[in-house]
Each structure stands twice: as C-alpha cells, then as structure tokens.
C-alpha positions in Angstrom: 21.3 16.1 -35.0 17.6 16.3 -36.0 16.1 16.4 -32.5 16.4 18.6 -29.4 17.7 16.3 -26.8 15.6 15.2 -23.8 18.3 16.6 -21.6 18.1 20.0 -23.3 14.3 20.2 -23.1 14.3 19.2 -19.4 17.0 21.7 -18.6 14.4 24.3 -19.4 11.2 22.4 -18.6 11.9 21.1 -15.1 12.9 24.4 -13.6 10.0 26.0 -15.5 7.5 23.4 -14.0 8.8 24.2 -10.5 8.7 27.9 -11.1 5.3 27.7 -12.7 3.6 25.8 -10.0 4.9 28.2 -7.3 2.4 31.0 -8.3 -0.7 28.7 -8.2 0.7 27.1 -5.1 0.6 30.5 -3.3 -3.2 30.7 -4.2 -3.8 27.1 -3.2 -2.1 27.7 0.1 -4.2 30.8 0.7 -7.4 28.8 -0.1 -6.4 25.8 2.1 -5.6 28.0 5.1 -8.5 30.4 4.6 -10.9 27.5 4.1 -10.0 26.1 7.5 -10.4 29.3 9.6 -13.0 29.2 12.4 -14.7 32.4 11.5 -16.8 32.5 8.4 -14.8 29.8 6.5 -17.2 29.4 3.5 -17.6 33.2 3.0 -13.8 33.7 3.4 -13.1 30.9 0.9 -15.6 32.3 -1.6 -14.0 35.8 -1.3 -10.5 34.4 -1.8 -11.6 32.4 -4.8 -13.3 35.4 -6.5 -10.4 37.7 -5.8 -7.9 35.0 -6.9 -9.8 34.7 -10.2 -9.8 38.4 -10.9 -6.1 38.8 -9.9 -5.2 36.0 -12.3 -7.2 37.6 -15.0 -5.5 40.9 -14.7 -2.0 39.5 -14.2 -2.3 37.1 -17.2 -3.5 39.8 -19.4 -0.8 42.4 -18.7 2.0 39.9 -18.1 1.9 38.9 -21.8 4.8 41.2 -22.4 6.8 38.5 -20.6 5.9 36.1 -23.4 6.6 38.7 -26.1 10.0 39.5 -24.5 10.9 35.8 -24.3 10.0 35.2 -28.0 12.0 38.2 -29.2 15.0 37.5 -27.0 15.1 33.8 -28.0 14.7 34.5 -31.7 17.6 37.0 -31.6 19.6 34.6 -29.5 19.1 31.9 -32.3 20.1 34.4 -35.0 23.1 35.5 -32.9 21.9 39.1 -32.8 21.2 39.6 -29.1 22.7 43.1 -29.2 19.7 44.2 -31.2 17.4 43.9 -28.2 19.7 45.3 -25.6 17.8 48.6 -25.3 14.4 46.9 -25.8 14.6 44.9 -22.5 14.6 47.9 -20.1 12.0 49.7 -22.1 9.7 46.7 -21.8 10.3 46.4 -18.1 9.5 50.0 -17.4 6.4 49.7 -19.6 5.2 46.9 -17.4 5.9 48.9 -14.2 3.9 51.9 -15.4 1.0 49.8 -16.7 0.8 47.9 -13.4 0.7 51.1 -11.3 -2.2 52.4 -13.4 -4.1 49.1 -13.0 -3.6 49.2 -9.3 -4.9 52.7 -8.9 -8.0 52.1 -11.0 -9.0 48.7 -9.7 -8.3 49.3 -6.0 -10.7 52.3 -6.1 -13.5 50.3 -7.8 -12.9 47.1 -5.9 -16.4 46.7 -4.5 -18.0 47.5 -7.8 -15.8 44.9 -9.6 -16.7 42.1 -7.2 -20.4 43.0 -7.4 -20.0 42.1 -11.1 -19.1 38.6 -9.8 -22.4 38.4 -8.0 -20.7 38.8 -4.6 -22.8 40.4 -1.9 -22.9 40.9 1.9 -20.0 39.4 3.8 -18.5 37.8 0.8 -18.3 41.2 -1.0 -16.8 42.9 2.1 -14.2 40.2 2.5 -13.3 40.3 -1.2 -12.9 44.0 -1.4 -10.7 44.2 1.7 -8.6 41.2 0.6 -8.1 42.6 -2.9 -7.0 46.1 -1.9 -4.1 44.6 -0.1 -3.3 41.8 -2.6 -3.4 44.3 -5.5 -0.3 46.1 -4.0 1.6 43.2 -5.5 0.8 44.1 -9.1 3.9 46.2 -9.8 6.1 43.6 -8.0 4.6 40.6 -9.9 4.6 42.2 -13.4 8.1 43.5 -13.2 9.2 40.0 -11.9 7.4 38.4 -14.8 9.1 40.7 -17.3 12.5 39.6 -15.9 11.4 36.0 -16.1 10.7 36.5 -19.8 14.2 37.7 -20.3 15.6 34.7 -18.5 13.4 32.3 -20.6 14.5 34.0 -23.8 18.1 33.3 -22.8 17.1 29.6 -22.4 17.4 29.8 -18.6 14.5 29.0 -16.3 16.6 28.0 -13.3 16.8 31.6 -12.0 13.0 32.0 -12.2 12.6 28.7 -10.4 14.8 29.8 -7.5 12.9 33.1 -7.1 9.5 31.3 -7.3 10.4 28.6 -4.9 11.6 31.1 -2.3 8.4 33.1 -2.7 6.2 30.1 -2.4 7.9 28.7 0.8 7.9 32.2 2.4 4.2 32.6 1.5 3.3 29.3 3.2 5.1 30.3 6.4 3.7 33.8 6.5 0.2 32.6 5.8 0.2 30.5 8.9 1.7 33.3 11.0 -0.5 36.1 9.8 -3.8 34.3 9.2 -3.9 32.4 12.5 -1.5 34.6 14.5 0.6 33.8 17.5 -0.9 34.4 21.0 0.5 37.5 22.5 2.9 38.1 19.6 1.1 38.4 16.3 -2.7 39.1 16.1 -4.7 36.8 13.9 -5.5 38.8 10.7 -7.8 36.3 9.0 -8.1 37.0 5.2 -6.1 40.2 5.4 -3.1 38.2 6.8 -3.1 36.0 3.7 -3.1 39.1 1.5 -0.1 40.6 3.4 1.8 37.3 3.2 1.4 37.3 -0.6 2.6 40.9 -1.1 5.7 40.2 1.1 6.5 37.1 -0.9 6.2 38.9 -4.2 8.6 41.6 -3.0 11.2 39.0 -2.1 10.8 37.3 -5.5 11.4 40.6 -7.3 14.5 41.4 -5.3 16.0 38.0 -6.2 15.0 38.3 -9.9 16.7 41.7 -10.0 19.9 40.2 -8.6 20.0 37.5 -11.3 19.1 40.1 -14.0 22.0 42.4 -13.1 24.6 39.7 -12.3 23.9 37.0 -14.9 22.5 38.7 -18.0 24.0 41.1 -20.6 21.1 43.6 -20.0 20.5 46.5 -17.6 17.8 48.9 -16.7 19.3 52.1 -18.2 16.9 53.6 -20.6 18.0 54.7 -24.1 16.9 58.1 -25.5 15.7 56.3 -28.6 12.9 53.8 -28.8 14.2 50.4 -29.9 12.9 49.5 -33.4 11.7 46.1 -32.0 9.4 47.9 -29.5 6.6 48.3 -32.0 6.7 44.5 -32.7 6.8 43.8 -29.0 3.7 46.0 -28.4 1.8 44.5 -31.3 2.5 41.0 -30.1 1.7 42.0 -26.6 -1.6 43.6 -27.7 -2.7 40.4 -29.5 -1.8 38.4 -26.5 -3.7 40.9 -24.2 -6.8 40.3 -26.3 -6.2 36.6 -26.3 -5.8 36.5 -22.5 -8.8 38.8 -22.0 -10.9 36.3 -23.8 -9.4 33.5 -21.8 -10.2 35.3 -18.5 -13.7 36.2 -19.7 -14.4 32.5 -19.7 -13.1 32.1 -16.2 -15.0 35.2 -15.0 -18.2 33.8 -16.5 -17.7 30.5 -14.8 -17.2 32.2 -11.4 -20.0 34.6 -11.9 -22.5 31.7 -12.6 -21.1 29.6 -9.7 -21.5 32.6 -7.3 -25.1 33.0 -8.5 -25.8 29.4 -7.6 -24.8 30.0 -4.0 -21.9 30.4 -1.6 -21.3 26.6 -1.5 -21.1 26.5 -5.2 -18.5 29.3 -5.6 -16.5 27.8 -2.7 -16.4 24.4 -4.5 -15.7 26.2 -7.8 -12.8 28.1 -6.2 -11.2 24.8 -5.2 -11.8 23.2 -8.6 -10.5 26.2 -10.5 -7.4 26.6 -8.4 -6.6 22.9 -8.8 -7.2 23.2 -12.6 -4.8 26.2 -12.7 -2.2 24.3 -10.6 -2.3 21.4 -13.1 -2.1 24.0 -16.0 1.0 25.6 -14.6 2.5 22.2 -13.9 2.0 21.0 -17.4 3.0 24.4 -18.7 6.6 23.8 -17.8 7.1 21.9 -21.1 5.1 24.6 -22.9 7.7 27.1 -21.5 10.5 24.9 -22.9 8.6 24.8 -26.2 8.3 28.6 -26.1 12.0 29.2 -25.4 13.4 26.6 -27.8 11.0 27.1 -30.7 11.9 30.8 -30.8 15.6 29.9 -31.0 15.0 27.3 -33.7 12.9 29.7 -35.7 15.7 32.3 -35.5 18.1 29.7 -36.7 15.6 28.5 -39.4 16.0 24.9 -38.1 12.5 23.7 -39.1 13.2 19.9 -38.8 14.2 20.2 -35.2 11.2 22.5 -34.6 8.8 19.8 -35.9 10.4 17.1 -33.9 10.3 19.4 -30.8 6.5 19.7 -31.1 6.1 15.9 -31.1 8.5 15.3 -28.2 7.2 17.9 -25.8 3.6 16.8 -26.5 4.4 13.3 -25.5 6.1 14.5 -22.3 3.2 16.7 -21.4 0.6 13.9 -21.9 2.7 11.6 -19.6 2.6 14.3 -16.9 -1.2 14.8 -17.4 -1.8 11.0 -17.0 0.4 10.9 -13.9 -1.5 13.7 -12.3 -4.8 11.9 -13.1 -3.5 8.7 -11.5 -2.3 10.4 -8.3 -5.6 12.4 -7.9 -7.7 9.3 -8.5 -5.9 7.5 -5.7 -6.6 10.4 -3.3 -9.9 11.6 -4.8 -11.8 12.2 -1.6 -8.9 13.3 0.5 -7.9 16.1 -1.8 -11.1 18.1 -1.1 -10.5 17.7 2.7 -7.2 19.7 2.3 -9.2 22.8 1.4 -12.4 22.6 3.5 -14.2 20.5 6.1 -17.7 21.9 5.1 -19.6 18.8 3.9 -21.9 20.8 1.6 -18.9 22.1 -0.3 -17.2 18.7 -0.4 -20.2 17.0 -1.9 -20.2 19.6 -4.8 -16.5 19.3 -5.2 -16.3 15.5 -5.4 -19.2 15.3 -7.8 -17.4 17.4 -10.4 -13.6 16.9 -9.8 -13.5 13.9 -12.1 -14.3 16.2 -15.0 -11.3 18.4 -14.2 -9.1 15.2 -14.3 -10.7 13.8 -17.5 -9.7 16.9 -19.6 -6.0 17.0 -18.6 -4.6 15.2 -21.7 -6.5 17.6 -24.0 -5.2 20.5 -21.8 -1.6 19.2 -22.2 -1.8 19.4 -26.1 -3.4 22.9 -26.0 -0.7 24.2 -23.6 2.2 22.7 -25.5 1.2 24.3 -28.8 0.3 27.6 -27.0 3.9 27.7 -25.9 5.3 26.9 -29.3 3.1 29.4 -31.1 4.2 32.1 -28.6 7.8 31.3 -29.2 7.2 31.6 -33.0 5.5 35.0 -32.5 2.1 33.7 -33.8 0.2 36.0 -31.4 -2.5 37.0 -33.9 -3.5 33.4 -34.6 -3.5 32.6 -30.8 -5.8 35.6 -30.3 -8.2 34.5 -33.0 -8.3 30.9 -31.6 -9.2 32.1 -28.1 -11.9 34.5 -29.3 -13.5 31.7 -31.3 -13.2 29.1 -28.5 -14.6 31.5 -25.9 -17.5 33.1 -27.7 -18.5 30.3 -30.0 -17.6 27.4 -27.8 -17.4 28.0 -24.1 -20.1 30.7 -23.7 -23.0 29.0 -25.7 -22.2 25.6 -24.0 -22.4 27.2 -20.6 -25.6 29.0 -21.4 -27.3 25.9 -22.7 -26.1 23.8 -19.7 -27.3 26.5 -17.3 -30.7 26.6 -19.0 -31.1 22.9 -18.2 -30.0 23.3 -14.6 -26.7 21.5 -14.8 -24.9 24.1 -12.6 -21.2 23.2 -12.0 -21.5 20.4 -14.6 -22.4 23.0 -17.2 -19.3 25.1 -16.3 -16.9 22.2 -16.7 -18.5 20.8 -19.8 -18.0 24.3 -21.3 -14.3 24.3 -20.2 -13.8 20.9 -21.9 -15.3 22.1 -25.2 -13.2 25.2 -24.9 -10.0 23.2 -24.5 -10.9 20.9 -27.4 -11.3 23.8 -29.8 -8.0 25.4 -28.6 -5.9 22.2 -29.0 -7.5 21.2 -32.3 -7.0 24.6 -34.0 -3.4 24.9 -32.9 -2.4 21.4 -34.0 -4.0 21.8 -37.4 -2.3 25.2 -38.0 1.1 23.9 -37.0 0.9 20.8 -39.2 -0.2 22.9 -42.2 2.6 25.5 -41.8 5.6 23.4 -40.6 5.1 19.8 -41.7 6.3 20.6 -45.3 9.3 22.7 -44.0 10.7 20.0 -41.8 11.8 17.7 -44.7 
C-alpha cells in the first residue's frame, strides 16, 4: 500500500487537534472572561495578552524537547528498536523539569523588568507582573506534561494527550468563572489573579493524568540510569536547534506585541484578541502537523519514502480544507466574534478592521504548519532553525519596521506576519521536494 490511510492519519490527527486547541482555549477563556470584568477591563485584557504572549514564548522554546522526543521515539518505533530509547525518555523528562524550575526562578524575580520591555507601564504593568508570578508556577507542570505528550505522540498515540488536555480545558473554564468573578459569601472575586490560579490548578490535573497514562500504558518509566543514553546528545542537539528556531518565532510575536503596546492600550487589547485567535487556529490546524510529525518519523525509520511523499500531499490537503472551513465560519460571525472578548467599542473597531487579514493567511499557515510537523518528525531541526531565522530577521522584522514608519500600526504587524508565513511555507516545500521527490519512485 503506497499511502497512509485517511483513517490512520485521523487516528492521530483528530485527538491531536482536540488536544492542541485545549491550550490556546485556556488562554482564550482567560481573555474572554478577563475582558468582560467590570474593573479595569481594558488594562486587565492588555496585561493578560502580554503575559500570555511571554508565557507562550517561553513554553514553546523549552518544550521543543517534546518534539525531539517524539521524533526519536517514532523513528525507533519504525525501525523496531524501541528498547534503544528506554533510558532516554526519563532522562529527557527530568531535564525538562530542571530547566523549567530554573526558568521560573529567574523570570518570576524579574517579572516587572520583563514586561517593561513590552512597553507595559502603570496599571497594565502591575497587573501583568502579579498575573505572571502566579501563572509561571505552571512551568514545571506544563513542561513535564509536554515531554510525556511527546512520548505518546512518538508511540503514534495522541488520544491520551487529548483526554488530559480536554480535562484541563474544561476545568480551567469552570475555575475561571468561579475565581475571577467569585461567589457572594463563599469565594471572593480575585479578578486577574483568579484566572492565573485557575490555570495552574488545571495544569496540575493534566500532569497527574499524563503520568497515569505514562506509567500504565507505555513501556517506559521514570527510573534514571547511571549511564547517559547515547541518543541524549542527538536529542539535545535537535532540541537546541529547535530552541533557537522557536526563539526566533517568539521574537516576531514579542516585536508585534511591543509595537502594539506602544500604539496604546486599545491597540494591545485588540492585538491580544487577534493573536490568541491566530494561535487558536494554529493549534487547530496543527493537529494534522502532529500526525505528520509522528507518522513521518516512523516512515523514515522504516525507509518508506514513497508513503512519506504521499503523506505530505494528503495531510496538506486536509489542513487546507480545515483552514478554509475556519475562514467560512469566522466570516459568517465576523462581528460577533469580537464581542465574545470585549464590549469596549474602541477595541472592537480596531479588531474588526484587521481580523480579515488573520483569516486571509490561514491556507498559507496550513502549508507551513504541515511541513513544520513533517520536518520535525524527520529530525530536520537545523533546516527549520535556519528558515525561521531568515523569515524573522529578513522578512518579518523589516516589513514591520517599514509599515510602522508609514503609520500602518496593526496593519503593519499583520502584513509582516503574512510575509513571515509565506517565507516559511515556501522554503519548507522547496526543500522537501528536492530531497524526497526522487526517493519516492
């Protein structure tokens, strides 16, 4: 059989989509609830958006060990040599834990300084620092959970991660309402701090569930070997390349938020909504990228290049269909979507004037995300690093600076993102065709 079946792809992709959207759904829930509080709604929304951006930046950078673990486990699964990574898995998980603790200690201490770099000041800065110091407690919980999810994906199973993520998302929604607004005489209204506490509790529950599946359903454990696994160096090199790649990615997001904050609180509030919707779409489409990540690693391990080529075509088609579906749904409810997050008219005007740009780029995003996933599964971390560095510093940044010079404000930010995604998708497609087209015949 020359193709991976639609059923096999969806067995990984559908749970991965549901698991993937759970994390941005937590952030969207925070923003929707925070944006509708009675006290300082615009300042609270701006603070949540800035903190959410920084949290995502840190987590995406250090969680790249999840992708590296997934790639190595899936490749060894395809080569029928899973025993060779049995001691690697616990070593990688403990590495994630120690790294996350170090990051928490450093960033929590310098929280106010960090958010001043985003041009936050006054009430927005105070809210951001308070919110972050609680939310950051979730670093160790999230990064260990993500490492476990990487193991699950490498074993071609995304169902366990889906169950953990869904439970965390639903719990977070319920706790957000309870802790942000409170219950008269029972639970005091905690405003922004309540949303942060809700997120940390949800992350702890997700970790507990992930550990249950890890111990009961996988051949791995957490007992450390006295010898470093020979694959550890390869995992760290791959992770380091992905760290740099993701740092470049998050530099673009930081720059966008810093410029939006500088334009004024209404601009960063609108940008926070736009960015979180964009991330939600990204994680939604990324479900098929996760399938590509898991299956491509297995096919590479088995040296099945024909099915690998056909896989790239099939999952790209599915991702584009999802992107077009999202565009259609959002077009029908274009004005209503903004109202879910804020009732401030000045913020809504900015949001609706730019939202169409976020929708327009989704098919391009779909291609970029699909080949991102495939290249991660193939272990092509160095090329992914170079593409992001080029796209960020020779694409996104100059376009943003030029647009800002001409006073285009939020339009400049999203034109820059569109150019960024065009470079990413184009470079990956060209490389894949050159390397694997001749091997598939």
